[in-house]
C-alpha positions in Angstrom: -46.0 3.0 -20.7 -45.6 6.6 -19.5 -46.7 5.5 -16.0 -44.1 2.7 -15.9 -41.4 5.1 -17.1 -42.4 7.7 -14.5 -42.3 5.1 -11.7 -38.9 3.9 -12.9 -37.5 7.4 -13.0 -38.9 8.1 -9.5 -37.2 4.9 -8.2 -33.9 6.0 -9.7 -34.3 9.4 -8.2 -35.0 7.9 -4.7 -32.0 5.6 -5.0 -29.7 8.5 -6.1 -31.1 10.6 -3.2 -30.2 7.9 -0.8 -26.7 7.6 -2.2 -26.3 11.3 -1.8 -27.3 11.2 1.8 -24.7 8.4 2.5 -22.0 10.3 0.6 -22.8 13.6 2.4 -22.4 12.2 5.9 -20.1 14.6 7.6 -17.8 14.2 10.6 -16.2 16.7 12.9 -13.3 15.0 14.7 -11.0 16.0 17.5 -7.5 14.6 17.6 -5.7 14.6 20.9 -2.1 15.8 20.5 0.3 16.9 23.3 2.3 19.7 24.7 3.7 22.6 22.6 6.9 21.6 20.9 6.2 17.9 21.1 6.0 15.3 18.3 2.4 14.4 19.2 1.3 17.9 18.2 3.3 17.8 15.0 1.6 14.6 14.0 -1.9 15.6 14.9 -1.6 19.0 13.2 -0.4 17.3 10.0 -3.3 14.7 10.3 -5.8 17.5 10.9 -4.7 19.2 7.7 -4.3 16.1 5.4 -7.3 14.0 6.3 -9.9 16.7 5.4 -7.8 17.6 2.3 -8.5 14.1 0.9 -11.9 13.7 2.5 -14.0 17.0 2.3 -16.7 15.4 4.4 -14.3 15.2 7.4 -13.4 18.3 9.5 -10.6 17.8 11.9 -9.1 19.8 14.8 -5.9 19.0 16.5 -6.4 19.5 20.3 -3.4 20.1 22.6 -3.2 18.1 25.8 -0.9 17.1 28.6 0.1 14.1 26.4 -0.2 10.4 26.4 -1.9 9.6 29.7 -4.4 12.4 29.3 -5.1 11.2 25.7 -5.8 7.7 27.0 -8.4 9.2 29.3 -9.9 11.5 26.8 -10.2 8.8 24.1 -11.7 6.4 26.6 -14.3 9.0 27.6 -15.0 10.1 24.0 -13.8 13.6 24.5 -11.3 13.1 21.7 -12.2 11.0 18.7 -8.6 10.0 18.1 -5.5 10.5 20.1 -1.8 9.7 20.1 -0.9 7.4 23.1 2.1 5.5 24.1 1.8 1.7 24.2 2.8 1.4 27.8 0.3 4.1 29.0 -2.4 2.5 27.0 -1.7 -0.9 28.5 -1.6 0.3 32.1 -4.7 2.5 31.6 -6.6 -0.4 30.0 -5.7 -2.6 33.1 -6.4 0.1 35.7 -2.7 0.3 36.7 -1.9 4.0 36.0 -0.1 5.7 38.9 -2.6 6.5 41.7 -5.5 5.7 39.3 -7.1 2.3 39.4 -9.9 3.2 36.9 -9.9 0.9 33.8 -9.7 3.0 30.6 -10.7 0.0 28.6 -12.7 1.8 25.8 -9.5 2.7 24.1 -8.6 0.8 20.8 -5.4 0.8 18.7 -5.2 1.7 15.1 -1.6 1.8 14.0 2.0 2.4 14.9 3.4 5.9 14.3 7.0 5.9 15.6 9.3 4.9 18.4 9.8 7.5 21.2 13.1 7.2 23.0 13.7 8.6 26.5 16.1 11.5 26.3 17.7 12.9 29.5 19.3 16.2 28.6 22.1 17.6 30.8 25.0 20.1 30.4 28.3 18.6 29.2 30.2 20.5 31.8 28.3 18.9 34.6 29.7 15.5 33.7 26.7 13.3 34.6 27.3 9.7 33.5 24.2 8.0 35.0 20.7 9.0 36.0 21.8 8.3 39.6 24.1 11.3 39.4 21.1 13.6 39.5 20.6 13.0 43.2 19.4 16.3 44.7 19.1 18.0 41.3 16.3 19.9 39.6 14.9 17.8 36.7 11.9 18.7 34.4 10.0 15.7 33.4 7.3 16.9 31.0 3.7 18.2 31.6 1.8 16.5 34.4 -0.4 13.9 32.8 2.0 13.4 29.8 3.5 10.2 28.7 6.9 11.7 29.2 6.2 12.5 32.9 4.6 9.1 33.5 7.6 7.3 31.9 10.1 9.4 33.9 8.3 8.7 37.2 8.2 5.0 36.5 11.9 5.0 35.7 13.1 7.2 38.6 10.9 5.4 41.1 12.2 2.0 39.8 15.9 2.9 40.1 15.3 4.4 43.6 15.9 8.1 42.8 12.4 9.5 42.9 12.5 10.7 46.6 16.1 12.0 46.2 15.8 14.7 43.5 13.5 17.6 42.6 11.0 16.7 39.9 9.4 19.6 38.0 6.5 19.3 35.6 7.1 21.5 32.6 6.3 21.1 28.9 9.1 20.5 26.5 9.6 24.1 25.3 9.2 25.5 28.8 11.8 23.0 30.0 14.3 23.9 27.3 13.9 27.6 28.2 14.3 26.9 32.0 17.3 24.7 31.2 18.9 27.5 29.2 18.3 30.0 32.1 19.9 27.6 34.6 16.6 27.1 36.5 16.8 23.4 36.2 19.8 21.0 35.9 18.3 18.5 33.4 15.2 17.7 31.5 13.5 14.6 30.2 11.6 14.1 26.9 10.0 10.9 25.5 9.8 11.7 21.9 11.1 11.0 18.4 14.5 12.5 17.6 15.7 15.0 16.7 13.3 16.9 19.0 12.8 20.7 18.6 13.0 21.5 22.3 16.4 19.6 22.7 17.6 21.5 19.6 16.4 24.8 21.2 18.4 24.0 24.4 21.5 23.1 22.4 21.6 26.5 20.7 22.8 28.3 23.9 24.1 25.4 26.0 26.5 22.6 25.1 24.4 19.5 25.9 24.9 15.8 26.5 22.4 12.9 26.7 22.6 10.6 29.7 22.8 6.8 29.0 19.7 5.7 30.9 20.0 2.2 29.7 22.8 1.6 32.2 20.4 2.0 35.2 17.5 0.3 33.3 19.6 -2.9 32.8 21.1 -2.8 36.3 17.6 -2.6 38.0 15.7 -4.9 35.6 13.5 -2.1 34.4 12.7 -3.9 31.2 11.2 -6.8 33.2 8.8 -4.5 35.0 7.6 -2.4 32.0 7.3 -3.1 28.3 9.9 -0.6 27.1 12.6 -1.7 24.7 16.3 -0.7 24.5 17.3 1.5 21.6 20.1 3.8 20.6 20.1 7.5 19.6 22.7 7.8 16.8 25.9 9.8 17.2 25.6 13.4 16.0 21.9 13.6 16.4 22.2 16.9 18.3 25.5 18.1 17.1 28.8 17.1 15.6 30.9 15.1 17.9 28.1 14.0 20.2 28.4 10.2 20.9 25.6 7.7 20.5 23.4 7.3 23.5 21.8 4.1 24.8 18.3 4.5 26.1 14.9 2.9 25.9 11.7 3.7 23.9 8.0 3.4 23.9 5.8 3.1 20.8 3.5 6.0 19.8 0.1 4.5 18.6 -2.8 6.3 17.0 -5.9 5.3 19.0 -9.7 5.8 19.0 -12.7 4.8 21.1 -14.2 1.3 20.7 -17.6 2.9 19.7 -16.1 5.1 17.1 -17.8 4.8 13.6 -16.1 1.8 11.9 -16.3 3.4 8.4 -14.7 6.7 9.8 -11.8 4.8 11.3 -11.3 2.8 8.1 -11.4 5.9 6.0 -8.9 7.7 8.2 -6.5 4.8 8.1 -6.9 4.3 4.3 -6.0 8.0 4.0 -3.1 8.2 6.4 -1.5 4.8 5.4 -1.8 5.4 1.7 1.5 6.1 -0.2 0.5 9.8 -0.4 -0.6 10.0 3.2 2.6 8.5 4.6 4.6 10.8 2.4 2.7 13.8 3.7 3.4 12.8 7.3 7.1 12.4 6.6 7.0 15.9 5.1 5.7 17.1 8.4 8.5 15.4 10.3 11.1 12.8 9.3 10.3 10.9 12.5 7.1 9.6 10.9 9.1 7.5 8.3 8.5 4.7 10.8 4.8 4.9 10.1 4.7 2.1 7.4 2.6 -0.8 6.3 5.4 -3.1 7.5 5.3 -1.6 11.0 1.4 -1.7 11.0 0.3 -1.9 14.7 3.8 -2.9 16.1 3.8 -2.7 19.9 0.1 -2.3 20.2 -0.9 -3.2 23.8 -4.7 -2.9 23.5 -7.2 -4.5 21.0 -7.5 -3.0 17.6 -10.6 -1.1 16.5 -12.9 -3.1 14.0 -12.1 -0.4 11.4 -8.4 -1.0 11.9 -8.9 -4.7 11.6 -10.7 -4.3 8.3 -7.9 -2.1 7.0 -4.9 -4.3 8.1 -6.6 -7.5 6.8 -7.0 -5.8 3.4 -3.2 -5.2 3.5 -2.7 -8.9 4.2 -1.6 -8.4 7.8 -2.5 -11.2 10.2 -4.1 -10.0 13.4 -3.1 -11.8 16.6 -6.0 -13.2 18.7 -5.1 -11.0 21.7 -5.5 -7.8 19.6 -8.9 -8.7 18.0 -11.8 -6.5 19.2 
């Protein structure tokens, strides 16, 4: 009887030890953000704090980068475990159609929609620019080289025929705001949720206006060429009396590598898209109020990760065939 009891206790101990090993599995994750002053970094910093707070076995580091295009490449290569990427950049990278880069970054997988990022072309009110075409011969900062902002700007300005007729400069958002205040550039472009800190910084010393880029997008059939969608930045976003501005936007998507651990992806999503997780992200920046169960993977342009499929199916969301892994 004692022998049977001893064997039983030993079996229980082995099982419990096995459970402990599974529960103790630890992860060290890197999350690709963006340039200083951008919304990518705000999100990844908040994610890097909140996910480990809920899951002690996960350590997270927010890693700065040039932005969306660089994150597509890093996530594809496994240099970043997660990354914020724009839907258009993900789509072009997946198909090998990034500017001057035919490599197919097809290891990238979507997880969920974070927010819409409108193009914002900032100028001085006194200059009176009414259209992007008015910037002929002018100095325009477009974002860091390799960023989603710079890529979207180049697509837009090439498409409307202005690229070879103005002076593009590659500066991060905060640097661009500073250069704009100092009169070193005539305009700067951001592709980010509003209100954006760098635009607010510029508006402290300079009376600004936003150029209606939708005019030239419609006129040149820009929306037929790329999967951006028209949107409006509300009146008063950057100051009392500022009118609404018609523009276009891309969708910021949280992404990962196709070979990433399925349970890790599922756990991260369950944490971020919980009621408490979504509230924590909105506390970091109101822009993230668009990160909802209802918006799920809206605008995703590459297949979902299996961990994401598991999560969204549990939420009762139907997965289109073209987004299945």
